[in-house]
C-alpha angles and dihedrals in degrees: 000000000000096000091057089052089049091050088051090048092057087046088054093048088053093049094055087220112137093194090054090054093042090053091068093058130084117245086249108043142136120225121186118174111184092153095116097050091114089062093050093253115147118244118266108231128180137165117201133014095273091053088049090052094052094044091055090041088058094045093049093048087053104041143015105243127200128175136190124194110232098181130001116211130186096265099006148037140210112222144162121233120200117202137131090018091298133118105220117192110208144170122212128195121196133192117195132209128228092279093052097255122133108263092174131017122180122185123191136169117278 
């Protein structure tokens, strides 16, 4: 179920462990995080599990990241990400593959 994976995604963000986050994604996946656009952060874009792992490794090496779910929906969640001294309100939408891994995850400002 998508909501379970989204909860695991937030747990991964809070762990600061790129391997834990990447394990949620399909080998062939697309990740586009534009949630911090209002704060002039560039989008984080990755295609493929290894690229997702490397993207999160870079984020976790640069920032301490914490996240909190505000509202869990069937295929999306509203959540707040805390990094770089900012509270970033986001909404993320996930599509899963047949194995229950994330094949597409899109994040936008909320």
